[in-house]
C-alpha positions in Angstrom: 52.3 -18.9 19.8 50.8 -19.3 16.4 49.4 -22.9 17.5 48.1 -21.1 20.6 46.5 -18.4 18.2 44.9 -21.0 16.2 43.2 -22.6 19.4 40.0 -20.5 18.8 36.2 -21.0 18.3 35.3 -21.8 14.9 31.9 -22.9 13.9 31.8 -25.6 11.5 35.6 -25.9 11.6 36.1 -23.8 8.7 39.6 -22.6 9.6 38.7 -19.0 8.5 41.8 -17.5 9.0 45.5 -17.6 7.7 48.8 -15.8 8.9 51.4 -13.7 7.0 54.8 -13.4 8.7 56.6 -10.3 8.0 60.3 -10.5 9.0 63.9 -9.5 7.8 64.1 -7.2 4.7 60.5 -7.7 4.0 59.6 -5.3 6.9 61.5 -2.6 5.0 59.5 -3.4 1.7 56.3 -3.6 3.4 57.2 0.0 5.0 58.2 1.5 1.7 54.9 0.2 0.3 52.6 1.2 3.0 54.3 4.8 2.7 54.0 4.9 -1.0 50.2 4.0 -0.7 49.9 6.6 2.2 51.3 9.5 0.1 48.5 8.5 -2.6 45.8 8.5 -0.1 47.0 11.7 2.0 49.4 13.6 -0.3 49.7 16.3 2.7 50.8 13.7 5.1 53.5 15.3 7.4 56.8 13.8 8.6 55.6 12.3 11.8 52.7 10.6 10.2 55.0 8.9 7.6 57.7 7.9 10.3 54.9 6.4 12.5 53.8 4.3 9.7 57.2 3.6 8.7 58.2 2.2 12.1 55.0 0.2 12.4 56.5 -2.4 10.4 60.4 -1.7 10.6 60.6 -1.5 14.7 59.4 -4.7 15.5 61.4 -7.8 14.5 58.4 -9.9 13.7 55.0 -8.6 12.5 52.4 -11.5 12.0 49.0 -10.2 10.0 46.0 -12.1 10.8 43.9 -12.5 7.7 39.9 -13.5 7.7 39.0 -15.8 4.9 35.5 -14.9 4.3 34.4 -16.6 1.1 31.1 -17.9 0.1 29.6 -20.5 2.9 26.2 -21.6 2.8 26.0 -22.6 6.5 28.4 -20.3 8.6 27.7 -16.4 8.2 30.9 -14.2 7.2 30.4 -12.3 10.6 31.0 -15.7 12.7 34.2 -16.6 10.4 35.5 -13.0 10.9 34.8 -13.2 14.6 37.0 -16.3 14.8 39.7 -14.7 12.9 39.4 -11.7 15.3 39.8 -14.4 18.3 43.0 -15.4 16.7 44.6 -12.0 16.6 43.7 -11.7 20.5 44.9 -15.2 21.2 48.4 -14.3 19.3 48.6 -11.1 21.3 48.0 -12.8 24.8 50.4 -15.7 23.8 53.1 -13.2 23.0 52.6 -11.4 26.1 52.6 -14.9 28.1 56.0 -15.8 26.6 57.3 -12.2 27.8 57.2 -10.3 24.4 56.1 -6.9 24.0 53.0 -7.3 21.6 50.5 -4.8 20.1 47.4 -5.1 17.8 47.1 -2.6 15.0 44.7 -1.8 12.5 44.2 1.5 10.7 43.8 2.4 7.2 46.2 -0.7 6.1 43.5 -3.0 7.5 40.9 -1.6 5.3 42.4 -0.1 2.1 41.6 -2.5 -0.7 44.5 -1.5 -2.9 47.1 -2.0 -0.2 45.5 -5.2 0.9 45.3 -6.9 -2.5 48.2 -5.2 -4.4 50.8 -4.9 -1.5 49.9 -7.9 0.8 48.3 -10.2 -1.7 44.9 -10.7 -0.2 42.1 -12.2 -2.2 38.9 -10.0 -2.8 37.2 -12.4 -0.3 39.7 -11.9 2.6 39.9 -9.1 5.1 43.0 -8.0 7.3 42.0 -8.3 11.0 45.0 -6.4 12.0 48.8 -7.1 12.7 50.3 -8.1 15.8 53.8 -6.4 16.1 56.1 -8.8 18.3 59.5 -7.8 19.8 60.8 -6.7 23.3 59.1 -3.8 24.8 61.6 -0.7 25.1 59.5 1.1 27.3 56.7 0.6 29.9 53.1 1.0 28.4 51.2 2.7 31.0 47.7 0.8 31.6 44.7 3.0 30.2 41.5 3.6 31.9 39.1 0.7 31.5 35.4 0.4 31.8 33.8 -0.7 34.9 32.4 -4.2 34.0 29.9 -4.4 36.4 28.4 -1.0 35.0 28.1 -2.6 31.7 25.9 -5.6 32.9 22.3 -5.8 32.8 20.0 -8.8 33.3 17.7 -10.3 30.7 14.8 -10.1 30.7 14.9 -6.5 31.8 13.3 -5.8 35.1 10.1 -3.6 35.2 
């Protein structure tokens, strides 16, 4: 699945991404670290919020974090490299589903809080978390959400008078 995920557009062949695997006891350690950080960020967070955060890391047997590597590059803009890393996350999500697993792409505050990213996950200052892909066996059927009408989003260029 990771090999499939890495098969993405990559202008300049920079490989502007990497993976972090979270399995076994690391799941509980990450959940505890995330809870501790949440209590700093939101001291009044209720039990339901804390439990949802904890299970984000403890429920799936495997979580893969997708990290965008965005250091200086004279030729390829950071936005293109971040887009490539986003494609990796989506490819991994699709690959997990194709293999019959349940999978979910998650972001939220853990993807944006620099203290959590650097001190807990060990990201460098020039790295950004694209998100985490939780992978396991689906325990409930997830209802399909309403999707936009793609035809309604399509316009022609140049615009017609």
